C-alpha positions in Angstrom: 3.9 -10.2 28.4 6.9 -9.8 30.7 8.2 -13.1 29.7 7.9 -12.0 26.1 10.0 -8.9 26.8 12.7 -10.8 28.7 13.1 -13.3 25.9 15.3 -12.0 23.1 13.2 -13.7 20.4 10.1 -12.1 21.9 11.8 -8.8 22.0 12.8 -9.0 18.4 9.3 -10.1 17.4 7.8 -7.1 19.3 10.3 -4.8 17.5 9.3 -6.2 14.1 5.6 -5.8 14.9 6.1 -2.2 16.0 8.1 -1.4 12.8 5.4 -3.0 10.6 2.7 -1.0 12.4 4.7 2.2 12.0 5.3 1.6 8.3 1.7 0.6 7.6 0.5 3.7 9.5 2.8 6.0 7.4 1.6 4.4 4.1 -2.1 4.8 5.2 -1.5 8.5 6.0 0.3 9.1 2.7 -2.5 7.4 0.8 -5.1 9.4 2.6 -3.2 12.7 1.9 -2.6 11.9 -1.8 -5.9 10.0 -2.5 -7.1 12.4 -5.2 -3.8 12.1 -7.1 -3.9 8.3 -6.9 -7.5 8.3 -8.2 -6.5 10.6 -11.1 -3.5 8.4 -11.9 -5.6 5.2 -11.9 -8.1 6.9 -14.1 -5.4 7.9 -16.6 -4.0 4.4 -16.7 -7.5 2.9 -17.2 -8.1 5.3 -20.1 -4.8 4.4 -21.8 -5.6 0.7 -21.5 -9.1 1.2 -22.9 -7.6 3.3 -25.8 -5.0 0.7 -26.5 -7.6 -2.1 -26.6 -9.9 -0.2 -28.8 -7.1 0.8 -31.2 -6.3 -3.0 -31.6 -9.9 -3.6 -32.7 -10.9 -5.3 -29.5 -13.3 -2.6 -28.2 -16.3 -4.1 -26.7 
């Protein structure tokens, strides 16, 4: 691990990994906080798609 930190490529890689972990963590927190809104939005989109299909005569 110490060699990884001494090496500039290794340091850059570690920084990128930490940034990715941070961003993924923020996205997961936001998704958890707004999960009901996301589910409602997905339901609305699904209903609109079903209505569009059935209005085209392809309901099944």
